[in-house]
C-alpha positions as CSV (number, residue, x, y, z in Angstrom):
1,M,1.3,-36.6,0.8
2,K,-1.3,-36.2,-1.8
3,N,-1.0,-35.7,-6.1
4,K,-2.7,-31.8,-6.2
5,A,-3.2,-33.0,-9.8
6,A,-5.8,-35.7,-8.7
7,S,-7.5,-33.7,-6.0
8,G,-9.1,-31.0,-8.7
9,S,-6.6,-28.2,-8.2
10,G,-5.7,-27.8,-12.1
11,P,-3.7,-29.3,-14.4
12,S,0.3,-29.4,-13.0
13,Q,2.6,-27.0,-14.3
14,R,3.8,-29.9,-16.2
15,Q,0.9,-30.3,-17.8
16,L,0.7,-27.3,-19.2
17,R,4.3,-27.2,-20.7
18,V,3.6,-30.4,-22.6
19,G,0.6,-29.0,-24.0
20,E,1.9,-25.8,-24.8
21,L,4.4,-27.8,-27.0
22,V,1.8,-30.2,-28.5
23,R,0.1,-27.1,-29.6
24,H,3.2,-25.2,-30.9
25,A,4.0,-28.3,-32.9
26,L,0.6,-29.0,-34.0
27,S,0.2,-25.2,-34.9
28,E,3.6,-25.3,-37.0
29,I,2.1,-28.4,-38.7
30,L,-1.0,-27.0,-39.7
31,S,0.3,-23.7,-40.4
32,R,2.6,-25.0,-42.9
33,G,0.4,-27.7,-44.4
34,D,2.8,-30.8,-43.9
35,L,0.1,-32.8,-44.4
36,P,-1.3,-34.2,-48.1
37,D,-4.8,-34.1,-47.0
38,P,-6.5,-31.5,-49.2
39,A,-9.2,-31.1,-46.5
40,L,-6.6,-29.7,-44.3
41,T,-4.6,-27.3,-46.7
42,R,-7.8,-25.8,-48.6
43,V,-8.9,-24.3,-44.7
44,M,-6.5,-22.2,-41.6
45,I,-7.4,-24.0,-38.5
46,T,-6.3,-22.2,-35.4
47,V,-5.5,-24.2,-32.0
48,P,-5.5,-22.1,-28.9
49,E,-5.1,-25.2,-26.7
50,V,-4.2,-28.7,-25.7
51,R,-5.0,-30.1,-22.1
52,M,-3.1,-33.2,-21.6
53,S,-4.5,-35.9,-19.2
54,P,-2.5,-36.1,-15.7
55,D,-0.2,-39.0,-17.3
56,L,0.4,-37.0,-20.6
57,K,-1.1,-39.6,-23.2
58,I,-4.2,-38.0,-23.9
59,A,-4.0,-34.8,-25.8
60,T,-7.4,-32.6,-25.7
61,C,-6.6,-30.5,-29.0
62,F,-9.1,-27.4,-29.3
63,V,-9.3,-26.1,-32.3
64,M,-11.3,-24.1,-34.6
65,P,-11.4,-23.2,-38.0
66,L,-10.8,-19.2,-39.0
67,G,-14.3,-17.6,-39.7
68,G,-15.7,-20.2,-37.9
69,K,-16.2,-21.8,-41.2
70,D,-17.8,-26.0,-41.1
71,P,-16.0,-26.4,-37.7
72,K,-17.5,-30.2,-37.7
73,A,-16.0,-31.2,-41.4
74,A,-12.2,-29.4,-39.9
75,I,-12.8,-32.1,-36.3
76,D,-13.3,-35.0,-39.3
77,A,-10.5,-34.2,-41.3
78,L,-7.9,-33.8,-38.3
79,A,-9.3,-37.1,-36.8
80,T,-8.7,-38.9,-40.0
81,N,-5.2,-37.5,-39.9
82,A,-4.8,-37.9,-36.5
83,K,-1.9,-40.9,-36.7
84,P,-0.2,-38.7,-39.5
85,L,-0.8,-35.6,-37.1
86,R,0.8,-37.8,-34.2
87,G,3.9,-39.0,-36.0
88,E,4.3,-35.0,-37.0
89,I,4.8,-34.2,-33.5
90,A,6.6,-37.4,-32.7
91,R,9.6,-35.5,-34.8
92,R,9.1,-32.3,-33.4
93,V,8.3,-33.1,-29.4
94,E,10.8,-34.5,-27.7
95,L,8.6,-37.0,-25.3
96,K,9.3,-40.5,-24.1
97,F,5.4,-41.3,-25.3
98,V,3.7,-39.3,-28.0
99,P,0.5,-38.5,-26.5
100,D,-3.0,-39.9,-28.5
101,L,-4.8,-36.9,-30.0
102,R,-8.2,-36.0,-29.8
103,F,-9.7,-32.8,-30.9
104,R,-12.7,-30.7,-30.0
105,I,-14.5,-27.5,-31.1
106,D,-12.9,-24.5,-29.6
107,T,-16.1,-22.3,-27.9
108,S,-14.2,-19.9,-26.0
109,F,-14.8,-17.2,-28.5
110,E,-18.1,-17.7,-28.2
111,E,-18.0,-18.0,-24.2
112,G,-16.4,-14.7,-24.3
113,A,-19.4,-13.0,-26.9
114,R,-21.3,-14.1,-24.1
115,I,-19.7,-12.6,-21.1
116,D,-19.3,-9.4,-23.2
117,A,-23.1,-9.2,-23.7
118,L,-23.7,-9.9,-19.9
119,L,-21.5,-7.2,-19.1
120,R,-23.1,-5.0,-21.5
121,S,-26.4,-5.6,-20.5
122,P,-28.1,-2.8,-18.6
123,Q,-28.4,-4.3,-15.1
124,V,-24.8,-4.7,-15.1
125,Q,-24.2,-1.1,-16.3
126,R,-26.3,0.2,-13.6
127,D,-24.5,-1.9,-11.2
128,L,-21.2,-0.6,-12.8
129,D,-22.2,3.2,-12.2
130,G,-22.9,2.9,-8.8
131,D,-26.7,3.9,-9.6
132,E,-28.8,2.4,-6.6
133,P,-32.1,1.7,-7.0
134,D,-34.5,3.2,-4.6
135,Q,-35.5,1.2,-1.7
136,E,-39.2,2.6,-2.7
137,D,-38.4,1.3,-6.2
138,E,-38.0,-2.7,-5.3
139,I,-41.0,-3.0,-3.2
């Protein structure tokens, strides 16, 4: 029998559960300031999502500084502190292997704003209101 996760049907329940555990631990570490790096203590960082690889050895952490100010610097600071962050996660989450951490900028807010703008466009509003253009207008 073929593995469902390998067929591209999305993450398994296990990947989702472990991703949430890592996300909660990482959020707690960053919010409490458990790392002495001043680059991380100066800015509040949100962690909206953590995606786990199918073998649970790599955690891709999507992060965004509050206010969206200088996300590149936040990613660089997190990447520099990946090893101590991994150690803190190991203390908080009971896993056989602690995943390697990869950090990416979260673009879900921009994507949501783009979809909102599309939904508010006059063409979509016309379709939602049910105003059908006359067939003569289309010709």
